[in-house]
C-alpha positions in Angstrom: 206.3 172.8 175.0 207.7 171.3 171.8 207.8 167.5 171.7 210.9 165.9 170.1 208.7 163.4 168.1 206.9 166.3 166.4 210.2 167.6 164.9 211.9 164.4 163.7 210.4 164.6 160.2 209.6 168.3 160.0 210.1 170.0 156.6 212.9 172.6 156.5 210.6 175.5 155.8 208.4 174.5 158.7 211.5 174.3 160.9 212.6 177.7 159.8 209.2 179.1 160.5 209.5 177.8 164.1 212.9 179.4 164.4 211.6 182.7 163.1 208.7 182.6 165.5 211.0 182.1 168.5 213.3 185.0 167.3 210.3 187.2 166.7 209.3 186.7 170.3 212.7 186.9 171.9 214.3 189.4 169.4 217.7 187.6 170.0 218.6 184.0 170.7 221.7 181.9 170.8 222.2 178.9 168.5 222.7 176.7 171.5 219.3 177.8 173.0 217.5 177.2 169.7 219.1 173.7 169.6 217.8 172.9 173.0 214.3 174.3 172.4 213.8 172.5 169.1 215.8 169.3 169.8 217.8 169.9 166.6 221.6 169.9 166.2 223.4 173.2 166.1 224.7 172.6 162.6 221.2 172.4 161.2 220.2 175.5 163.2 223.1 177.5 161.7 222.1 176.4 158.2 218.5 177.5 158.8 219.6 180.8 160.2 221.8 181.4 157.2 218.8 180.9 154.9 216.6 183.2 157.0 219.4 185.8 156.9 219.6 185.6 153.1 215.8 186.1 152.9 216.2 189.2 155.1 214.3 188.0 158.2 217.2 187.7 160.7 220.6 189.1 161.2 223.4 186.7 162.2 225.4 187.9 165.2 228.1 186.1 167.2 226.7 182.9 168.6 223.1 183.5 167.5 220.7 185.6 165.5 218.5 188.7 166.0 215.4 189.9 164.3 216.2 192.2 161.3 215.5 195.9 161.8 212.2 196.9 160.4 211.0 193.4 159.8 207.3 193.4 159.0 207.0 189.7 160.1 205.5 188.7 156.8 206.5 185.1 156.2 207.0 184.1 152.5 204.3 181.9 150.9 206.5 178.9 150.6 207.1 178.9 154.3 203.4 179.5 155.2 202.2 176.6 153.0 203.7 174.0 155.3 202.7 175.7 158.6 199.5 174.3 160.2 198.9 172.5 156.8 196.4 170.0 158.3 194.3 172.7 159.9 194.3 174.6 156.6 193.1 171.6 154.7 190.2 171.1 157.1 189.3 174.8 156.8 189.6 174.7 153.0 187.4 171.6 152.7 184.7 173.3 154.8 185.0 176.5 152.8 184.8 174.7 149.4 181.4 173.3 150.3 180.0 176.9 150.2 180.8 177.1 146.5 178.0 175.8 144.1 178.0 175.1 140.4 177.9 178.3 138.4 179.2 180.6 141.1 181.4 183.6 140.4 184.1 183.4 143.1 187.1 185.3 144.3 190.1 183.4 145.8 192.9 185.5 147.3 196.6 184.6 147.3 196.8 183.2 150.8 198.1 179.7 151.5 194.9 178.7 153.4 192.6 179.7 150.5 194.9 177.8 148.0 194.1 174.6 149.8 190.5 174.9 148.6 191.4 174.3 145.0 191.5 170.5 144.9 188.1 170.4 146.6 186.6 172.3 143.6 187.4 169.7 140.9 183.8 168.4 141.0 182.2 171.8 140.4 181.2 173.0 137.0 180.5 176.4 135.4 182.7 178.3 137.9 184.2 181.7 137.1 187.1 182.3 139.5 189.1 185.5 139.9 192.3 185.7 141.9 195.2 188.1 142.7 197.6 185.2 143.4 200.3 184.2 140.9 200.7 180.7 142.3 197.0 180.4 142.9 196.4 181.1 139.2 198.7 178.2 138.3 196.9 175.9 140.7 193.6 176.9 139.4 194.7 176.1 135.8 194.3 172.4 136.7 190.6 172.8 137.2 188.3 171.7 134.4 185.0 173.5 133.5 186.1 176.7 135.2 187.0 180.1 133.8 190.1 181.5 135.5 190.8 185.3 135.6 194.0 186.7 137.1 193.9 190.4 138.2 197.5 191.0 137.4 199.4 194.0 138.7 202.6 194.5 140.7 204.0 191.2 142.0 204.8 191.0 145.7 207.7 188.5 146.1 207.0 187.2 149.5 203.3 186.6 149.1 203.3 185.8 145.3 200.3 188.1 145.1 199.4 190.9 142.7 198.7 194.3 144.2 198.9 198.0 143.4 196.7 200.5 141.6 196.1 198.4 138.5 195.1 195.4 140.6 192.6 197.5 142.6 191.2 199.0 139.3 190.7 195.5 137.8 189.1 194.2 141.0 186.6 197.1 141.0 185.2 196.0 137.7 184.0 192.7 139.0 181.3 191.5 141.4 181.3 188.1 143.1 178.7 185.7 144.5 181.3 184.7 147.1 184.8 185.8 148.1 187.3 183.8 150.2 190.4 185.4 151.8 192.7 185.2 154.7 194.9 187.8 156.5 197.5 188.3 159.1 195.5 188.5 162.3 192.0 188.9 163.8 190.4 189.5 167.1 186.9 190.2 168.4 188.0 193.6 169.7 190.0 194.9 166.7 188.6 192.9 163.8 190.6 191.7 160.8 194.1 193.1 160.2 197.0 192.8 157.8 200.6 193.8 158.0 200.8 195.2 154.4 198.8 198.3 153.4 198.2 197.1 149.8 196.9 193.7 151.0 194.6 195.4 153.5 193.3 197.8 150.8 192.6 195.0 148.4 190.6 193.1 151.0 188.7 196.2 152.0 187.7 196.6 148.3 186.9 192.9 148.0 184.4 193.0 150.8 182.5 195.7 148.9 182.5 193.7 145.7 181.1 190.4 147.0 177.6 189.3 148.0 179.1 187.0 150.7 182.6 187.1 152.1 184.3 184.2 153.9 187.3 184.7 156.1 189.5 181.6 156.4 192.1 181.5 159.3 193.9 178.8 161.2 193.8 179.1 165.0 197.2 180.7 165.2 195.8 184.0 163.9 193.0 184.4 166.5 193.5 187.1 169.1 196.5 188.6 167.3 196.8 192.2 166.0 198.6 193.8 163.0 199.1 197.3 161.7 196.4 197.8 159.0 192.8 197.3 159.8 190.6 195.6 157.1 187.2 195.5 158.7 185.2 194.5 161.8 184.2 190.9 162.5 180.6 191.8 161.7 181.4 192.9 158.2 182.2 189.3 157.2 179.4 186.8 156.3 181.2 183.8 157.8 184.5 183.0 159.5 185.8 179.5 158.9 188.5 178.4 161.4 189.6 175.6 163.7 189.6 175.8 167.5 192.8 176.6 169.4 194.4 173.6 170.9 
């Protein structure tokens, strides 16, 4: 159940993510029903639905909205950054402790991994490689670190580089430690992603690192997605938070 007090000061992107989660589950919902579920006035709901429609996630229909046909359920990075932010910061702080001075490290483009960057300011002699466009900019603020961007084809939603040139560049490196997230994971089916290129990059990454760390907030546990990355046992350590 959603408490009214939890939504009074919610950021627009976080509110839109909640709306999209509800529509993804119900496939169609009326504006009036969303207003009652979220304790938000209908005018605000309509504005949020218009934004989600412009971004291609929903289709406005009379009185409500439906999930767009063929939607892969990938949420843009700017939305994901505000979802479960406190959990992600806790995970990131724990993960950053695994990095020692002088390490060669890979950080992927995920929102969870990006939260690690402020916790690396005290490290020295790091060499950090990433496939994230925004991650590269955030890393540029670090002192005493060499930053390498893989480059490649930019994916708009995730602000990540992927494609053949990205894979080729990645295959030329080897890492002490690699940190990444993905769309879903479960004990039965392992780690999964909803984009083939992202899954392929992570498969390759696991082979190019001495230790791999999977970072995931509790919302991803027990879920499944289309492309399998690896089994749970293929990862050195999973860093997450317990489900509430």
